[in-house]
C-alpha angles and dihedrals in degrees: 000000000000118000118237089236091064098049116111092241097043123122090247092058092046090048091051091051090049091051092049091048092050090049091051091049092051089048090052092050092046092050091048090051092051092049090049093050092047093048092046091051090048091050092051091049093048091048090054094046091050096046117130125028145187120308110237136196109274095046100276135114126240111227118243087229091085097044131083121237117239109285093008120133122224089246091054091046092051092049090049091050093049092049090051092043094051092048089052092047092052092049091048101040105036095078090061097031097055093066088050092051090047090054090049091051091052093046096048095062143273113004091230099057109127098231095050093097092052092049091049091050091051092052091049091045093052090048095052092041088066089051090050090056089046089053093049091053091045091051093051091050093045094050091047092049091047091053090054092048092050093048100046118040092192089061091047091054089057092053098092092052091043090052090053091050092050091050091048090054093044089053091050090055088060090062097051130104087238090063091048091052092050090051090050090054090050090053091049090052091047090053090045093227116184126010117346119206113241098183127087097249092045092049091053091047090049090053092049091050091049091049094051093052093043093050090050092047092049096042093110092053093046090052088052091054095046097049092047092055099271096242097069102126094204091053091046092052093047093048093046090051092048093050092048093049091050091053098044105030118107089234105034094173090061091050090049092051093048091051090046091054091052091049091049092051090050091051092048090051092053091049092049091049092048093049092045095050126100 
């Protein structure tokens, strides 16, 4: 006669599944923490290796991010940029992405199901694939703009004021209804409202969808990073904190507006300094 403790629906079986699920969740959180630490360390190292730059007309310095090293091909430079970019994106986005992935894992099914780790990896992979495309486009634009600045000194002298104007516009975006709607979508994704795909193809598609909306929502912050040289550690830390607060704050629209006001003030300050210079 079979003991109750060995039946599939018994409390012992349920307890074992719960323990396995808890162990898998702790493993997921531990892996996420290790990836974050590794990407943060890589970002700090890259920032140090790319410190300095080329003095430009107008009293500013061109970041080494957009320049090739001696003997380096453009292909090698682009691969190096993308590696640095993805490390930076992981360090910046993981604090706000991990809660989203945790919600996805809870919504998909039982925490102990064997394929849960694969599905989570596919969602994360789709998300960061969008950021890789974003980085490739940003690099092409940055290199093209740098070529113009190196060729025409008059254009280079206008760069500080242009940076201020771009920051002013990026801050204005933070105050718009469009930004608020993008934040609302991010919150809906984080809460996993509606149907959640539990198959491999659906998980990848879910990650791509999440990445597209996140990249649109963070476009103002990414512009700020790119126009300030990208590898400025202070700017990276401030932007990462702002993105995390927007995702996790009880009133994200207020956080977005406050951050937008700070960006606008920074842009106005740069414009005033550029116009008041010699």
